[in-house]
N, CA, C and O atoms as a MOPAC input file, in Angstrom:
PM7 MOZYME 1SCF
protein

 N    -26.18800 1    -6.07300 1   -50.99200 1
 C    -25.66400 1    -7.54800 1   -51.30500 1
 C    -24.07800 1    -7.80200 1   -49.90300 1
 O    -23.21600 1    -7.06500 1   -49.42400 1
 N    -24.43300 1    -9.10300 1   -49.77600 1
 C    -23.23400 1    -9.53800 1   -48.69200 1
 C    -21.93200 1    -9.73400 1   -49.18300 1
 O    -22.03400 1   -10.23600 1   -50.30200 1
 N    -20.89600 1    -9.59100 1   -48.90700 1
 C    -19.44200 1   -10.14300 1   -49.46300 1
 C    -19.14700 1   -11.32700 1   -48.89500 1
 O    -19.32500 1   -11.45900 1   -47.68500 1
 N    -18.74700 1   -12.17600 1   -49.52000 1
 C    -18.29200 1   -13.57400 1   -48.89400 1
 C    -16.72000 1   -13.66200 1   -49.13800 1
 O    -16.19800 1   -13.47300 1   -50.23600 1
 N    -16.00200 1   -13.98800 1   -47.90600 1
 C    -14.46100 1   -14.07100 1   -48.49600 1
 C    -14.44700 1   -15.64300 1   -47.78500 1
 O    -14.89700 1   -15.99200 1   -46.69400 1
 N    -13.82300 1   -16.36100 1   -48.73400 1
 C    -13.32400 1   -17.57400 1   -48.55400 1
 C    -11.92600 1   -17.76400 1   -48.04600 1
 O    -11.10700 1   -17.64500 1   -48.95700 1
 N    -11.48700 1   -17.97900 1   -47.06700 1
 C    -10.64900 1   -18.21700 1   -46.35900 1
 C    -10.04000 1   -19.39600 1   -45.36200 1
 O    -10.94700 1   -19.89500 1   -44.69400 1
 N     -9.21600 1   -19.75800 1   -45.19200 1
 C     -8.39100 1   -21.17800 1   -44.34300 1
 C     -8.51500 1   -21.07100 1   -42.81200 1
 O     -8.72600 1   -19.95300 1   -42.34200 1
 N     -8.42000 1   -21.98900 1   -42.10200 1
 C     -8.16700 1   -22.07900 1   -40.79700 1
 C     -6.61100 1   -21.18800 1   -40.39100 1
 O     -6.33200 1   -20.38600 1   -39.49900 1
 N     -5.89900 1   -21.73200 1   -41.41600 1
 C     -4.37800 1   -21.14900 1   -41.35900 1
 C     -4.01200 1   -19.82100 1   -41.46900 1
 O     -3.09400 1   -19.29600 1   -40.83800 1
 N     -4.96600 1   -19.10600 1   -42.53400 1
 C     -5.25500 1   -17.83000 1   -42.64300 1
 C     -5.61500 1   -16.95000 1   -41.77900 1
 O     -5.09400 1   -15.84100 1   -41.65200 1
 N     -6.70900 1   -17.47800 1   -41.00500 1
 C     -7.65800 1   -16.88600 1   -39.98200 1
 C     -6.69800 1   -16.81200 1   -38.89200 1
 O     -6.57200 1   -15.70100 1   -38.37800 1
 N     -5.95200 1   -17.82500 1   -38.40700 1
 C     -4.86000 1   -18.09800 1   -37.27200 1
 C     -3.74300 1   -16.91600 1   -37.59800 1
 O     -3.33500 1   -16.28500 1   -36.62300 1
 N     -3.24000 1   -16.58700 1   -38.86600 1
 C     -2.04400 1   -15.85600 1   -39.21600 1
 C     -2.76700 1   -14.42900 1   -38.98700 1
 O     -2.14800 1   -13.54900 1   -38.38800 1
 N     -4.07900 1   -14.20200 1   -39.46300 1
 C     -4.67000 1   -12.88600 1   -39.13900 1
 C     -4.62700 1   -12.53600 1   -37.89600 1
 O     -4.00800 1   -11.50400 1   -37.63700 1
 N     -5.29000 1   -13.31700 1   -36.75900 1
 C     -5.15000 1   -13.23100 1   -35.65900 1
 C     -3.65200 1   -12.75500 1   -34.64500 1
 O     -3.64800 1   -11.87600 1   -33.78400 1
 N     -2.74700 1   -13.41800 1   -34.96100 1
 C     -1.54100 1   -13.33200 1   -34.76200 1
 C     -0.95200 1   -12.11800 1   -35.19300 1
 O     -0.14700 1   -11.57300 1   -34.43800 1
 N     -1.27600 1   -11.51500 1   -36.48300 1
 C     -0.61200 1   -10.31500 1   -36.66200 1
 C     -1.82200 1    -9.06200 1   -36.00400 1
 O     -1.39900 1    -8.01000 1   -35.52500 1
 N     -2.97500 1    -9.29800 1   -36.05900 1
 C     -3.79800 1    -8.43200 1   -35.15600 1
 C     -3.06400 1    -7.75600 1   -33.81100 1
 O     -2.81100 1    -6.58300 1   -33.53500 1
 N     -2.82800 1    -9.03400 1   -33.08400 1
 C     -2.54600 1    -8.95800 1   -31.87800 1
 C     -0.91000 1    -8.45800 1   -31.93600 1
 O     -0.46500 1    -7.82400 1   -30.97800 1
 N     -0.27700 1    -8.68700 1   -32.78600 1
 C      1.46800 1    -8.05200 1   -32.68100 1
 C      0.95500 1    -6.49800 1   -33.21600 1
 O      1.38000 1    -5.63000 1   -32.45400 1
 N      0.34300 1    -6.08900 1   -34.07000 1
 C     -0.04400 1    -4.88400 1   -34.43800 1
 C     -0.07100 1    -4.00400 1   -33.47100 1
 O      0.46200 1    -2.90400 1   -33.61300 1
 N     -0.70700 1    -4.36900 1   -32.33500 1
 C     -1.13900 1    -3.40200 1   -31.24400 1
 C     -0.23200 1    -3.98500 1   -29.69200 1
 O     -0.32300 1    -3.63000 1   -28.51800 1
 N      0.50800 1    -4.87700 1   -30.29500 1
 C      1.67100 1    -4.83800 1   -29.28900 1
 C      1.13000 1    -5.76000 1   -28.07700 1
 O      1.84200 1    -5.70600 1   -27.07400 1
 N     -0.04200 1    -6.62300 1   -27.99100 1
 C     -0.44300 1    -6.92500 1   -27.08200 1
 C     -0.82300 1    -8.53300 1   -26.99700 1
 O     -0.57700 1    -9.18000 1   -28.01500 1
 N     -1.33100 1    -9.15000 1   -26.00800 1
 C     -1.21500 1   -10.78400 1   -26.15800 1
 C     -2.80000 1   -10.84500 1   -25.62400 1
 O     -3.24800 1    -9.97300 1   -24.88000 1
 N     -3.54600 1   -11.91100 1   -26.06500 1
 C     -4.89300 1   -12.32100 1   -25.84900 1
 C     -5.50600 1   -11.91200 1   -24.74300 1
 O     -6.45700 1   -11.13100 1   -24.71300 1
 N     -4.74800 1   -12.65600 1   -23.40500 1
 C     -5.27300 1   -12.42800 1   -21.95500 1
 C     -5.29100 1   -10.75000 1   -21.58200 1
 O     -6.22000 1   -10.21400 1   -20.97700 1
 N     -4.14500 1   -10.08300 1   -22.04100 1
 C     -4.03200 1    -8.69000 1   -22.01900 1
 C     -5.23300 1    -7.92100 1   -22.63400 1
 O     -6.10400 1    -7.24500 1   -22.08700 1
 N     -5.03700 1    -8.19800 1   -23.79800 1
 C     -6.50500 1    -7.64700 1   -24.68700 1
 C     -7.92700 1    -8.11700 1   -24.17100 1
 O     -8.92200 1    -7.39300 1   -24.19700 1
 N     -7.90400 1    -9.20000 1   -23.78000 1
 C     -9.45700 1    -9.55700 1   -22.95900 1
 C     -9.52700 1    -9.07000 1   -21.70000 1
 O    -10.63900 1    -9.12600 1   -21.17700 1
 N     -8.64100 1    -8.60800 1   -21.07500 1
 C     -8.77300 1    -8.32600 1   -19.51200 1
 C     -9.04100 1    -6.73900 1   -19.61800 1
 O     -9.63200 1    -6.14100 1   -18.71800 1
 N     -8.55000 1    -6.07900 1   -20.81800 1
 C     -8.50600 1    -4.56100 1   -21.01900 1
 C    -10.06800 1    -4.45700 1   -21.66100 1
 O    -10.83200 1    -3.56000 1   -21.30100 1
 N    -10.40600 1    -5.36400 1   -22.54000 1
 C    -11.68400 1    -4.94900 1   -22.92200 1
 C    -12.64100 1    -5.09300 1   -21.90800 1
 O    -13.38300 1    -4.11500 1   -21.81500 1
 N    -12.86500 1    -6.03700 1   -21.09100 1
 C    -13.63600 1    -6.43400 1   -19.91400 1
 C    -13.64400 1    -5.06700 1   -19.13400 1
 O    -14.74000 1    -4.79200 1   -18.64600 1
 N    -12.53300 1    -4.06800 1   -18.90200 1
 C    -12.67600 1    -3.06100 1   -18.11100 1
 C    -12.93700 1    -1.67900 1   -18.62500 1
 O    -12.89700 1    -0.61600 1   -18.00700 1
 N    -13.32000 1    -2.00200 1   -20.37300 1
 C    -13.52200 1    -0.61900 1   -21.01700 1
 C    -12.39500 1     0.25800 1   -21.01600 1
 O    -12.49300 1     1.48500 1   -20.99200 1
 N    -11.16500 1    -0.47700 1   -21.04700 1
 C     -9.81900 1     0.32900 1   -21.12700 1
 C     -9.11000 1     0.53300 1   -22.27200 1
 O     -8.10400 1     1.24100 1   -22.24600 1
 N     -9.66900 1    -0.23200 1   -23.74700 1
 C     -9.37800 1    -0.13600 1   -24.68900 1
 C     -9.53400 1     1.00300 1   -25.41300 1
 O    -10.58200 1     1.61100 1   -25.20100 1
 N     -8.48900 1     1.63600 1   -26.52000 1
 C     -8.52400 1     2.47700 1   -27.53700 1
 C     -9.17100 1     2.10600 1   -28.55200 1
 O     -9.22500 1     0.89100 1   -28.74000 1
 N     -9.92600 1     3.09700 1   -29.60900 1
 C    -10.47300 1     2.69600 1   -30.69000 1
 C     -9.83500 1     1.55900 1   -31.40800 1
 O    -10.39800 1     0.46800 1   -31.49400 1
 N     -8.64800 1     1.80400 1   -31.93300 1
 C     -7.72100 1     0.68100 1   -32.40900 1
 C     -7.65300 1    -0.70900 1   -31.70200 1
 O     -7.49300 1    -1.81600 1   -32.21700 1
 N     -7.78200 1    -0.43700 1   -30.64900 1
 C     -7.66100 1    -1.66500 1   -29.60500 1
 C     -9.09500 1    -2.70200 1   -29.61800 1
 O     -9.22700 1    -3.92600 1   -29.65100 1
 N    -10.03700 1    -1.59000 1   -29.57600 1
 C    -11.43500 1    -2.25600 1   -29.85000 1
 C    -11.90900 1    -2.78600 1   -30.92500 1
 O    -12.85200 1    -3.57700 1   -30.93600 1
 N    -11.18200 1    -2.32000 1   -32.09100 1
 C    -11.29600 1    -3.02800 1   -33.49700 1
 C    -10.78500 1    -4.04400 1   -33.41400 1
 O    -11.51500 1    -4.98000 1   -33.73800 1
 N     -9.38000 1    -4.40700 1   -32.97700 1
 C     -8.64800 1    -5.83000 1   -32.91700 1
 C     -9.92900 1    -6.46500 1   -31.94000 1
 O    -10.68700 1    -7.34300 1   -32.35300 1
 N     -9.98800 1    -6.05500 1   -31.02200 1
 C    -10.89000 1    -6.98600 1   -30.12200 1
 C    -11.73200 1    -7.74800 1   -30.81500 1
 O    -11.55400 1    -8.95700 1   -30.96400 1
 N    -12.97300 1    -6.93100 1   -31.41700 1
 C    -14.07900 1    -7.39600 1   -32.23200 1
 C    -13.50200 1    -8.47600 1   -33.39000 1
 O    -14.06500 1    -9.57000 1   -33.43100 1
 N    -12.39400 1    -8.21000 1   -34.33800 1
 C    -12.11000 1    -8.75900 1   -34.97900 1
 C    -11.35400 1   -10.15500 1   -34.62900 1
 O    -11.34200 1   -11.16700 1   -35.33000 1
 N    -10.70100 1    -9.95000 1   -33.31700 1
 C    -10.18100 1   -11.26300 1   -32.85000 1
 C    -11.41200 1   -12.06600 1   -32.23200 1
 O    -11.28900 1   -13.28000 1   -32.39800 1
 N    -12.40800 1   -11.73300 1   -31.65300 1
 C    -13.93300 1   -12.10400 1   -31.50500 1
 C    -14.20300 1   -13.13400 1   -32.59400 1
 O    -14.16200 1   -14.34900 1   -32.39900 1
 N    -14.51100 1   -12.48700 1   -33.88200 1
 C    -14.76600 1   -12.45100 1   -34.58900 1
 C    -14.20200 1   -14.04200 1   -35.35600 1
 O    -14.86100 1   -15.06300 1   -35.55400 1
 N    -13.15000 1   -13.83200 1   -35.57800 1
 C    -12.14600 1   -14.92500 1   -35.61800 1
 C    -12.17100 1   -15.85700 1   -34.92400 1
 O    -12.25100 1   -16.77400 1   -35.74200 1
 N    -12.16000 1   -16.28400 1   -33.98600 1
 C    -12.31300 1   -16.80600 1   -32.75900 1
 C    -13.75700 1   -17.77300 1   -33.21800 1
 O    -13.79200 1   -18.97800 1   -33.46700 1
 N    -14.71900 1   -16.92000 1   -33.22400 1
 C    -16.08000 1   -17.62000 1   -33.50400 1
 C    -15.80200 1   -18.66200 1   -34.79100 1
 O    -16.02900 1   -19.87200 1   -34.81400 1
 N    -15.32400 1   -17.94500 1   -35.69700 1
 C    -15.16100 1   -18.65500 1   -36.93500 1
 C    -14.39300 1   -20.21400 1   -36.88300 1
 O    -14.69600 1   -21.23300 1   -37.50400 1
 N    -13.27700 1   -19.97500 1   -35.88800 1
 C    -12.60200 1   -21.34900 1   -35.68500 1
 C    -13.16300 1   -22.07200 1   -34.69700 1
 O    -12.68300 1   -23.17900 1   -34.44900 1
 N    -14.26000 1   -21.59000 1   -33.96500 1
 C    -14.80900 1   -22.71700 1   -33.06600 1
 C    -13.88300 1   -22.67600 1   -31.93500 1
 O    -13.52800 1   -23.78700 1   -31.54100 1
 N    -13.48800 1   -21.83300 1   -31.42200 1
 C    -12.65100 1   -21.86400 1   -30.29000 1
 C    -12.98400 1   -20.32000 1   -29.25300 1
 O    -13.15000 1   -19.22100 1   -29.78300 1
 N    -13.01900 1   -20.49700 1   -28.04900 1
 C    -12.80400 1   -19.19000 1   -27.21800 1
 C    -11.76500 1   -18.68100 1   -26.78600 1
 O    -11.81100 1   -18.18700 1   -25.65900 1
 N    -10.44900 1   -18.64300 1   -27.58300 1
 C     -9.40300 1   -17.62000 1   -27.59900 1
 C     -8.37600 1   -18.04900 1   -26.95000 1
 O     -7.26500 1   -17.56400 1   -27.16600 1
 N     -8.60700 1   -19.21300 1   -25.87600 1
 C     -7.51300 1   -19.60300 1   -24.85400 1
 C     -6.77000 1   -20.45100 1   -25.13800 1
 O     -5.99800 1   -20.96000 1   -24.32500 1
 N     -6.86400 1   -20.81300 1   -26.49500 1
 C     -5.91800 1   -21.86000 1   -27.01100 1
 C     -4.65200 1   -21.20500 1   -26.87700 1
 O     -4.57100 1   -19.99700 1   -26.65800 1
 N     -3.29400 1   -22.24100 1   -27.04600 1
 C     -2.33500 1   -21.69700 1   -27.11800 1
 C     -1.77600 1   -22.06500 1   -28.91700 1
 O     -1.52900 1   -21.16100 1   -29.71500 1
 N     -1.71800 1   -22.87300 1   -29.09900 1
 C     -1.48800 1   -23.65100 1   -30.65000 1
 C     -2.51900 1   -24.45600 1   -31.02500 1
 O     -3.01200 1   -25.17400 1   -30.15500 1
 N     -2.94000 1   -24.49200 1   -32.10400 1
 C     -3.96900 1   -25.24500 1   -32.86300 1
 C     -3.34300 1   -25.43600 1   -34.03100 1
 O     -2.95200 1   -24.50300 1   -34.73300 1
 N     -3.17600 1   -26.92300 1   -34.38000 1
 C     -2.99600 1   -27.56100 1   -35.75600 1
 C     -4.07800 1   -27.19200 1   -36.70400 1
 O     -5.19100 1   -26.82600 1   -36.32500 1
 N     -3.67900 1   -27.31000 1   -38.08600 1
 C     -4.89400 1   -26.89500 1   -39.05400 1
 C     -5.38900 1   -28.76100 1   -38.93800 1
 O     -6.40300 1   -29.26700 1   -39.41900 1
 N     -4.88300 1   -29.08100 1   -38.57300 1
 C     -5.80800 1   -30.46500 1   -38.91000 1
 C     -6.86400 1   -30.69900 1   -37.62200 1
 O     -7.74700 1   -31.55600 1   -37.60900 1
 N     -6.61800 1   -29.88000 1   -36.69500 1
 C     -7.64400 1   -29.97800 1   -35.47800 1
 C     -8.69400 1   -28.78700 1   -35.71400 1
 O     -9.43700 1   -28.44300 1   -34.79500 1
 N     -8.73300 1   -28.15000 1   -37.01000 1
 C     -9.99700 1   -27.15300 1   -36.70600 1
 C    -10.74200 1   -27.45900 1   -38.16400 1
 O    -10.22100 1   -27.76800 1   -39.23500 1
 N    -11.84300 1   -27.30700 1   -37.89900 1
 C    -12.98500 1   -27.41100 1   -39.06700 1
 C    -12.54100 1   -26.37500 1   -39.90900 1
 O    -11.93900 1   -25.35300 1   -39.58100 1
 N    -13.00600 1   -26.85400 1   -41.36800 1
 C    -12.90800 1   -25.95300 1   -42.36400 1
 C    -14.01900 1   -24.92900 1   -42.28600 1
 O    -15.16900 1   -25.06400 1   -41.86900 1
 N    -13.41800 1   -23.90100 1   -42.77300 1
 C    -14.16100 1   -22.14900 1   -43.00400 1
 C    -14.47300 1   -22.12900 1   -44.37800 1
 O    -13.65200 1   -22.29700 1   -45.27900 1
 N    -15.94000 1   -21.87600 1   -44.54900 1
 C    -16.26600 1   -22.01200 1   -45.68600 1
 C    -16.33700 1   -20.27000 1   -46.29600 1
 O    -16.65000 1   -20.03600 1   -47.46300 1

């Protein structure tokens, strides 16, 4: 049985920000290191989580700031 978690775009954006802060990297650095296979196990886990969040938010990761009203609801 699958587990479904309800969240909001704001909560997803905050989680994404915290994940990047926890490893001390910005999106651009994390992405560059991911493409050169230079990530630790923890960083790779964060990379996958950030990719998943971006997919849910319907963005490609290159945004700087997105207001909640510009995002589609995540069910």
